[in-house]
C-alpha positions in Angstrom: -132.5 111.1 46.5 -129.3 111.7 48.4 -126.2 114.2 48.1 -122.9 113.9 49.6 -121.4 117.2 50.7 -118.0 118.0 52.5 -120.4 118.3 55.8 -122.9 115.6 55.6 -125.4 114.1 53.3 -128.6 115.7 52.2 -131.5 113.3 51.6 -135.1 113.9 50.3 -138.2 112.0 50.0 -141.0 113.3 47.4 -144.2 113.4 49.0 -146.2 115.1 46.1 -149.1 113.7 43.9 -149.4 110.7 43.0 -148.7 109.5 46.5 -151.4 108.5 48.9 -152.1 108.5 52.4 -151.0 105.0 52.8 -147.5 105.4 51.0 -144.2 104.9 53.3 -140.8 105.9 52.6 -137.7 104.8 54.6 -134.1 105.8 55.1 -131.6 103.3 56.2 -128.0 103.8 57.6 -125.2 101.6 57.9 -124.3 99.5 61.2 -122.7 101.8 63.5 -120.4 100.3 66.1 -121.2 101.4 69.7 -118.6 99.0 71.0 -115.3 101.4 70.1 -113.9 103.5 72.7 -115.1 106.6 70.3 -118.5 107.8 70.7 -121.4 107.1 68.3 -123.3 109.4 67.8 -125.8 109.5 64.7 -128.1 112.8 64.5 -130.1 114.5 61.8 -132.7 117.1 61.2 -135.8 116.6 59.3 -138.8 119.1 57.8 -142.0 118.1 57.1 -143.9 120.6 54.9 -147.6 120.5 54.0 -150.0 117.9 55.1 -147.4 114.7 55.3 -148.6 112.7 58.2 -146.2 111.2 60.9 -142.6 110.1 60.9 -141.5 107.6 63.4 -138.3 106.3 64.1 -136.8 102.8 65.0 -133.6 101.6 65.6 -132.6 97.6 65.0 -129.5 96.4 67.2 -127.0 93.6 65.3 -129.0 90.8 67.0 -132.2 91.9 67.1 -135.3 90.8 65.2 -137.6 93.5 65.6 -137.4 97.2 65.3 -137.5 99.2 68.5 -139.6 102.0 68.1 -137.6 105.3 70.1 -140.0 108.3 68.9 
């Protein structure tokens, strides 16, 4: 679920029953143009309530074939 506000966007992924430990969720963004003169920044906060497991962040370049793990 994604909610738009004047300050930004809010997204939530439901992790309660009937999800299982092997389930995965993905949040994907549009492509950022890092070649323009303006600084490009992607910032987010997250909260994992309960026994969620783990969180990982990957990035894809425009020409990359494999995602790059960054966190």
